[in-house]
C-alpha positions as CSV (number, residue, x, y, z in Angstrom):
1,X,25.2,-12.0,-7.3
2,X,25.7,-9.6,-4.4
3,X,26.7,-11.2,-1.1
4,X,26.5,-8.1,1.0
5,X,23.8,-6.5,3.1
6,X,23.6,-3.5,5.2
7,X,22.0,-3.1,8.6
8,X,22.0,0.1,10.7
9,X,24.9,1.6,8.8
10,X,27.2,-1.5,9.0
11,X,27.8,-4.1,6.3
12,X,27.6,-7.9,6.5
13,X,28.6,-10.7,4.3
14,X,25.6,-13.0,3.7
15,X,25.4,-16.1,1.6
16,X,22.7,-18.8,1.4
17,X,24.1,-22.3,1.7
18,X,23.2,-24.7,-1.1
19,X,20.8,-27.4,0.0
20,X,23.3,-30.3,-0.1
21,X,25.7,-28.5,2.3
22,X,23.1,-27.3,4.9
23,X,23.6,-30.3,7.1
24,X,27.2,-29.3,7.5
25,X,27.1,-25.5,7.5
26,X,23.5,-24.5,8.2
27,X,21.2,-22.5,6.0
28,X,22.9,-19.1,6.1
29,X,26.4,-17.8,6.4
30,X,26.4,-14.3,7.8
31,X,29.5,-12.5,8.9
32,X,29.9,-9.0,10.4
33,X,32.4,-7.1,8.3
34,X,32.7,-4.4,10.9
35,X,32.8,-1.5,8.5
36,X,30.5,1.2,7.3
37,X,32.6,1.8,4.2
38,X,30.9,0.3,1.2
39,X,34.1,-0.2,-0.8
40,X,35.9,-1.9,2.0
41,X,32.9,-4.1,2.6
42,X,32.7,-5.0,-1.1
43,X,36.3,-6.2,-1.1
44,X,35.8,-8.2,2.1
45,X,32.6,-9.7,0.7
46,X,34.3,-10.6,-2.6
47,X,37.0,-12.5,-0.8
48,X,34.7,-14.4,1.5
49,X,32.4,-15.2,-1.4
50,X,35.3,-16.6,-3.5
51,X,36.3,-18.9,-0.6
52,X,32.8,-20.2,0.2
53,X,31.9,-20.8,-3.4
54,X,35.1,-22.7,-3.9
55,X,34.3,-24.7,-0.8
56,X,30.8,-25.5,-2.0
57,X,32.2,-26.6,-5.4
58,X,34.6,-29.0,-3.8
59,X,37.6,-26.9,-4.7
60,X,40.5,-26.2,-2.4
61,X,41.6,-22.6,-2.1
62,X,44.3,-22.4,0.5
63,X,44.1,-19.1,2.4
64,X,47.8,-18.3,2.4
65,X,49.8,-15.1,1.9
66,X,50.0,-14.3,-1.8
67,X,46.7,-16.1,-2.6
68,X,44.1,-14.0,-4.4
69,X,41.4,-14.8,-1.9
70,X,43.7,-14.1,1.0
71,X,44.9,-10.8,-0.4
72,X,41.4,-9.5,-1.0
73,X,40.4,-10.2,2.6
74,X,43.7,-9.2,4.0
75,X,43.5,-5.9,2.2
76,X,40.1,-5.0,3.6
77,X,40.9,-6.4,7.0
78,X,43.9,-4.1,7.3
79,X,41.6,-1.1,6.6
80,X,38.6,-2.1,8.7
81,X,40.0,-4.4,11.4
82,X,37.5,-7.1,10.4
83,X,38.6,-10.7,11.3
84,X,39.6,-13.1,8.6
85,X,37.9,-16.4,8.1
86,X,39.5,-19.0,10.4
87,X,41.8,-21.5,8.8
88,X,42.5,-24.7,10.8
89,X,46.2,-25.5,11.0
90,X,47.1,-27.8,8.1
91,X,43.7,-27.8,6.6
92,X,44.7,-25.6,3.6
93,X,41.2,-24.3,3.2
94,X,38.2,-22.7,4.9
95,X,36.8,-23.9,8.2
96,X,33.1,-24.5,8.4
97,X,31.4,-21.4,9.8
98,X,28.3,-23.4,11.0
99,X,24.9,-21.9,11.0
100,X,25.0,-18.2,11.6
101,X,22.0,-16.8,13.4
102,X,20.3,-13.8,11.8
103,X,21.2,-10.4,13.1
104,X,18.7,-9.2,15.7
105,X,16.2,-7.1,14.0
106,X,17.5,-8.1,10.6
107,X,15.6,-9.2,7.5
108,X,14.5,-12.8,6.8
109,X,16.6,-14.6,4.3
110,X,15.6,-15.6,0.8
111,X,15.6,-19.2,-0.5
112,X,18.0,-20.5,-3.1
113,X,19.6,-17.3,-4.6
114,X,20.7,-19.2,-7.8
115,X,17.1,-19.6,-9.1
116,X,14.9,-17.1,-7.2
117,X,11.6,-16.5,-8.9
118,X,9.8,-13.3,-8.6
119,X,7.4,-15.1,-6.3
120,X,10.3,-15.8,-4.0
121,X,11.1,-12.1,-3.8
122,X,7.4,-11.5,-3.1
123,X,7.6,-14.0,-0.2
124,X,10.5,-12.1,1.2
125,X,8.7,-8.8,0.8
126,X,5.8,-10.2,2.8
127,X,8.0,-11.3,5.7
128,X,9.3,-7.8,6.1
129,X,5.9,-6.7,7.3
130,X,3.5,-9.5,8.3
131,X,0.8,-6.9,9.2
132,X,0.0,-5.7,5.7
133,X,-3.7,-5.7,4.7
134,X,-4.8,-9.0,3.2
135,X,-6.0,-7.2,0.1
136,X,-2.6,-5.7,-0.5
137,X,-0.9,-9.0,-0.1
138,X,-3.3,-10.7,-2.6
139,X,-2.8,-7.9,-5.2
140,X,1.0,-8.1,-4.9
141,X,1.0,-11.9,-5.1
142,X,-1.1,-11.8,-8.3
143,X,1.2,-9.2,-9.8
144,X,4.4,-11.1,-9.0
145,X,3.0,-14.4,-10.3
146,X,1.8,-12.8,-13.5
147,X,5.3,-11.4,-14.1
148,X,6.9,-14.7,-13.4
149,X,4.6,-16.3,-16.0
150,X,5.5,-13.6,-18.5
151,X,9.3,-13.4,-18.0
152,X,10.1,-17.1,-17.4
153,X,13.4,-15.9,-15.9
154,X,15.1,-16.0,-12.4
155,X,14.7,-12.7,-10.8
156,X,18.5,-12.0,-11.0
157,X,18.3,-12.2,-14.8
158,X,15.4,-9.8,-15.2
159,X,16.7,-6.6,-16.9
160,X,15.2,-3.4,-18.2
161,X,14.3,-4.9,-21.6
162,X,12.2,-7.6,-19.9
163,X,10.5,-5.0,-17.7
164,X,9.8,-2.8,-20.7
165,X,8.5,-5.7,-22.7
166,X,6.1,-6.6,-19.8
167,X,4.9,-3.0,-19.7
168,X,4.2,-3.0,-23.4
169,X,2.3,-6.3,-23.2
170,X,0.0,-4.8,-20.5
171,X,-0.6,-1.7,-22.6
172,X,-1.3,-3.9,-25.6
173,X,-3.9,-5.8,-23.7
174,X,-5.9,-2.5,-23.4
175,X,-5.2,-2.2,-19.6
176,X,-5.6,1.4,-18.5
177,X,-2.2,3.1,-18.2
178,X,-2.9,3.9,-14.5
179,X,-3.4,0.2,-13.8
180,X,-0.2,-0.6,-15.6
181,X,1.7,2.0,-13.5
182,X,0.2,0.5,-10.4
183,X,1.3,-3.1,-11.3
184,X,4.8,-1.9,-12.2
185,X,4.9,0.0,-8.8
186,X,4.1,-3.3,-7.0
187,X,6.9,-5.1,-8.8
188,X,9.3,-2.3,-8.1
189,X,8.5,-2.3,-4.4
190,X,9.1,-6.1,-4.3
191,X,12.4,-5.8,-6.1
192,X,13.6,-2.8,-4.2
193,X,13.1,-4.7,-0.9
194,X,15.5,-7.3,-2.2
195,X,18.0,-4.7,-3.5
196,X,18.0,-2.9,-0.1
197,X,18.8,-6.2,1.6
198,X,21.7,-6.8,-0.8
199,X,20.0,-9.8,-2.3
200,X,19.6,-8.4,-5.8
201,X,22.0,-6.1,-7.6
202,X,19.6,-3.5,-9.1
203,X,15.9,-2.7,-9.6
204,X,15.1,-2.6,-13.3
205,X,11.6,-1.5,-12.6
206,X,12.6,1.7,-11.0
207,X,12.0,4.8,-13.0
208,X,10.3,3.0,-15.9
209,X,7.6,5.3,-17.3
210,X,4.3,4.4,-18.7
211,X,3.6,6.6,-21.8
212,X,0.4,8.6,-21.6
213,X,-2.0,7.9,-24.4
214,X,-3.0,10.8,-26.6
215,X,-6.4,12.1,-25.4
216,X,-6.2,10.1,-22.2
217,X,-8.5,11.3,-19.5
218,X,-6.7,13.1,-16.7
219,X,-8.8,11.4,-14.0
220,X,-12.2,10.7,-12.7
221,X,-14.7,13.5,-13.0
222,X,-17.3,14.7,-10.5
223,X,-21.1,14.2,-10.9
224,X,-22.9,17.0,-12.6
225,X,-26.3,18.3,-11.4
226,X,-28.3,16.1,-13.8
227,X,-26.5,13.0,-12.6
228,X,-27.0,14.0,-8.9
229,X,-30.7,14.4,-9.7
230,X,-30.8,10.9,-11.1
231,X,-29.1,9.4,-8.0
232,X,-31.3,11.1,-5.4
233,X,-34.5,10.6,-7.4
234,X,-33.8,6.9,-7.8
235,X,-36.0,4.2,-6.1
236,X,-33.9,4.1,-3.0
237,X,-34.9,7.7,-2.3
238,X,-38.2,8.2,-4.2
239,X,-39.8,4.8,-3.2
240,X,-37.8,4.0,0.0
241,X,-36.5,0.8,-1.7
242,X,-34.0,-1.2,0.3
243,X,-32.8,-3.9,-2.1
244,X,-31.1,-7.1,-1.0
245,X,-27.4,-6.7,-0.7
246,X,-27.7,-2.9,-0.4
247,X,-26.8,-2.8,3.3
248,X,-30.1,-1.6,4.7
249,X,-30.1,2.2,5.4
250,X,-26.5,2.4,4.1
251,X,-27.8,2.5,0.5
252,X,-29.5,5.8,1.2
253,X,-27.0,7.4,3.6
254,X,-23.7,6.5,2.0
255,X,-24.2,8.5,-1.2
256,X,-25.5,11.5,0.7
257,X,-22.6,11.4,3.1
258,X,-20.1,10.9,0.3
259,X,-21.4,14.0,-1.4
260,X,-21.4,16.2,1.7
261,X,-18.3,15.0,3.5
262,X,-16.0,14.0,0.7
263,X,-15.0,10.9,2.7
264,X,-13.7,7.7,1.1
265,X,-16.2,4.9,0.9
266,X,-14.4,2.6,3.4
267,X,-14.0,5.5,5.8
268,X,-17.8,5.8,5.9
269,X,-18.5,2.1,6.0
270,X,-16.3,1.5,9.0
271,X,-17.8,4.3,11.1
272,X,-19.1,3.3,14.5
273,X,-21.9,5.2,16.3
274,X,-19.3,6.6,18.8
275,X,-17.5,8.2,15.8
276,X,-20.4,10.7,15.4
277,X,-20.3,13.1,18.3
278,X,-22.5,16.0,19.3
279,X,-20.2,18.9,20.3
280,X,-21.9,21.6,22.4
281,X,-20.1,24.4,20.4
282,X,-19.5,23.0,16.9
283,X,-22.6,20.7,16.5
284,X,-22.4,17.2,15.1
285,X,-18.9,16.0,14.1
286,X,-17.7,12.9,12.3
287,X,-14.4,11.5,13.5
288,X,-12.3,9.6,10.9
289,X,-9.8,7.6,12.9
290,X,-8.2,4.1,13.2
291,X,-9.2,2.0,16.1
292,X,-6.3,-0.5,16.0
293,X,-8.6,-3.3,15.1
294,X,-10.8,-3.1,12.0
295,X,-10.9,0.6,11.2
296,X,-8.0,1.8,9.0
297,X,-7.0,5.1,7.4
298,X,-5.1,5.7,4.2
299,X,-2.4,7.8,5.9
300,X,-1.9,10.2,8.8
301,X,-3.6,13.1,6.9
302,X,-6.7,10.9,6.8
303,X,-7.2,11.2,10.6
304,X,-9.5,14.1,10.9
305,X,-12.8,15.7,12.1
306,X,-15.5,16.4,9.5
307,X,-18.4,18.7,10.6
308,X,-21.8,17.5,9.5
309,X,-23.4,19.8,6.8
310,X,-26.7,21.4,7.6
311,X,-28.3,19.6,4.6
312,X,-27.5,16.2,6.2
313,X,-29.2,17.3,9.4
314,X,-32.2,18.5,7.5
315,X,-32.7,15.2,5.7
316,X,-32.5,13.3,9.1
317,X,-29.0,12.2,9.8
318,X,-29.0,13.4,13.4
319,X,-32.2,11.5,14.1
320,X,-30.8,8.4,12.4
321,X,-27.7,8.5,14.6
322,X,-29.7,9.1,17.8
323,X,-31.9,6.1,17.0
324,X,-28.9,3.8,16.7
325,X,-27.4,5.3,19.9
326,X,-30.6,4.8,21.9
327,X,-30.8,1.2,20.7
328,X,-27.2,0.6,21.8
329,X,-25.9,-0.1,18.3
330,X,-22.2,-0.3,17.6
331,X,-22.0,0.3,13.8
332,X,-23.4,3.3,12.0
333,X,-24.4,0.9,9.2
334,X,-24.9,-2.5,10.9
335,X,-26.4,-4.3,7.9
336,X,-23.1,-4.1,5.9
337,X,-21.1,-7.3,5.6
338,X,-17.4,-7.6,5.3
339,X,-15.8,-9.1,2.2
340,X,-13.0,-11.7,2.0
341,X,-10.5,-9.0,2.7
342,X,-12.2,-7.8,5.8
343,X,-13.4,-4.6,4.2
344,X,-16.9,-3.4,5.1
345,X,-17.2,-1.5,1.8
346,X,-16.3,-4.3,-0.6
347,X,-19.7,-6.0,-1.0
348,X,-21.7,-2.8,-0.9
349,X,-19.5,-1.2,-3.5
350,X,-20.4,-4.1,-6.0
351,X,-24.1,-3.5,-5.3
352,X,-23.7,0.3,-5.8
353,X,-21.9,-0.2,-9.2
354,X,-24.8,-2.3,-10.4
355,X,-27.5,0.1,-9.1
356,X,-25.8,3.1,-10.5
357,X,-25.8,1.7,-14.0
358,X,-29.1,-0.2,-14.1
359,X,-32.0,1.4,-15.8
360,X,-34.2,0.7,-12.8
361,X,-31.7,2.2,-10.5
362,X,-29.9,5.5,-11.3
363,X,-29.6,4.8,-15.0
364,X,-26.2,6.4,-15.3
365,X,-24.2,4.6,-18.1
366,X,-20.9,6.5,-17.7
367,X,-18.6,3.8,-16.2
368,X,-16.0,6.4,-15.1
369,X,-18.5,7.5,-12.5
370,X,-18.1,5.4,-9.3
371,X,-18.7,6.2,-5.7
372,X,-15.4,8.0,-5.5
373,X,-16.9,10.6,-7.8
374,X,-18.8,11.9,-4.8
375,X,-15.4,12.8,-3.3
376,X,-14.4,14.7,-6.5
377,X,-17.8,16.4,-6.4
378,X,-17.2,17.6,-2.9
379,X,-13.8,19.0,-3.8
380,X,-15.5,20.8,-6.7
381,X,-18.1,22.3,-4.4
382,X,-15.4,23.4,-2.0
383,X,-13.6,25.3,-4.8
384,X,-16.9,26.8,-5.9
385,X,-17.4,28.1,-2.4
386,X,-13.8,29.6,-2.5
387,X,-12.7,27.5,0.5
388,X,-8.9,27.7,0.8
389,X,-7.1,24.6,-0.4
390,X,-5.5,23.8,2.9
391,X,-8.9,23.9,4.5
392,X,-10.7,21.6,2.1
393,X,-7.6,19.3,2.2
394,X,-8.2,19.1,5.9
395,X,-11.8,18.3,5.4
396,X,-11.1,15.5,2.9
397,X,-7.8,14.2,4.4
398,X,-5.7,15.1,1.5
399,X,-2.0,15.7,1.8
400,X,-0.1,17.6,-0.8
401,X,3.4,17.0,0.7
402,X,4.1,20.6,1.8
403,X,6.2,20.5,5.0
404,X,4.1,23.3,6.6
405,X,1.0,21.2,6.5
406,X,2.5,18.7,9.0
407,X,2.6,21.3,11.8
408,X,-0.5,21.7,13.9
409,X,-4.1,20.8,13.2
410,X,-6.8,22.8,11.4
411,X,-9.1,24.4,14.1
412,X,-12.5,22.8,14.1
413,X,-14.3,26.2,14.0
414,X,-12.5,26.9,10.7
415,X,-13.8,23.6,9.3
416,X,-17.3,24.3,10.6
417,X,-17.4,27.8,8.9
418,X,-16.1,26.3,5.7
419,X,-18.6,23.6,5.6
420,X,-21.4,26.1,6.1
421,X,-20.4,27.9,2.9
422,X,-20.9,24.8,0.7
423,X,-24.0,24.9,-1.5
424,X,-25.5,21.9,-3.3
425,X,-26.7,22.1,-6.9
426,X,-29.6,19.8,-6.0
427,X,-32.0,19.4,-3.0
428,X,-31.7,16.1,-1.3
429,X,-34.8,14.1,-0.3
430,X,-35.7,13.3,3.3
431,X,-34.3,10.0,4.4
432,X,-35.3,9.6,8.0
433,X,-38.9,10.8,8.1
434,X,-39.8,9.6,11.5
C-alpha cells in the first residue's frame, strides 16, 4: 500500500484511519513532507506509515534514537527539513495527530484502503470532476461494477493477469474488439486517477492491447449511391410521412444535414435557430458551439463554422429556418425530446435505427450503417472533390493532433469555396415545398 501522494510538485504522507480509531484521530491523516524529492518522500512516508500502523494495531513503537522507525524518519528529515512526528514526553509512542484537513485544492479521499472495491475507485474518480456528462458516469459505473463482479478482488490485488483474463472473457463473449478496448480504457482511467493520487501502486490496465481479429473491419463505411437513393426515396421524403417518435421535421432534415455538413448527430440535434446565421458575404452559416448549458461539443476542434451547401438551400433549408425564426422558435428541431442522459439525439437515434432497417422504411439491412455513416460519406465526398485534408478537417471538426493545426482559424471563405466543390452522387428531394 502506498501512503504517499503528490500535489503541485510536493509530496504528502496520507493514510486513511480505520473506522474504530476515527473518533480519536479523525478520518484522514495527512502530513506535508516538505520535499519534492520522491525518494526522500518515500523514506519519510515509510517511517510515518510504520508508526501509525503500529499505533492502530495497539503496538508500542517508541520513537527513540536507534529505533528503525525513528532512523527512517530522521534520515529523511535531515535531508528535507521535514518535521518529525511529535512524541509526548514519557509517552514512548506516537501522539495523536487528530483529523487533518484535506489540502486546499487536493483530491477527495477514498474509503477503507484495505478493501477498496473497483466501485470505490470509481466513486473517487467521479469526485474528481463532478461535472462529467451523466451518460459518461453511467457508462463508467457499469464498467467498474462489471469488473468487480468478474474479478472478486480488492482493487489493490488486481494484477495484469486478472486484467488480461477479463479482456479475454469479453472477447469470448463476442463483444466487438473496439468495445472491449473502450471498456478497458474506462477501467484504466479510473485506476490511473487512484495511482496519480498515490492511493494505488500501479495501473495494470495501462498498455494492455486488444488483439485485432483476422479480417476485422477497419471501421464504419460510408453510404454508397444505391443506399443514399434508398434513404432519400423512403416514405419520409417520397410521401411526406412524419412517424410518431421521428421528431417532426427532424426526420427529414437530419439525414440531409448529416450528408452535406458531416456534423455529428448530437451537434445537429442541439442546434438552435440562432446558430444558423445569414452572412451578407458568405451566405447561410451553421455555428457548432457550446452554450454553457445544454449544448456540448466533443473537443475544441469541434467548435466551428459550417457553410450551408447549395443543395440544402435548393431543397428548402433556408425557408425552413426563416419560418422558425419568424415564429420566434428557439430550437431548430423543436419536436425532439431529450433522453434520460439529457441528449436531444438519444430518442431520435433509436427511431432512425429502426426506420433505416425496416422494409417499409429505408430497407437497408447492413447493421454497420448508422447515422454516423453520413459523416463518413461527407469525408469521402470531400476527398473526391480533392479538398485538402486540413480544410475538410475544419469543416467536420476533426483534429489529427498536429501542432500547427492549433494556431489560427480556417478562413470562412476557404470553407465556403471548398463546400461549393462537393458534388452528390444523388439528387435530394424537396423537403420544404411551401
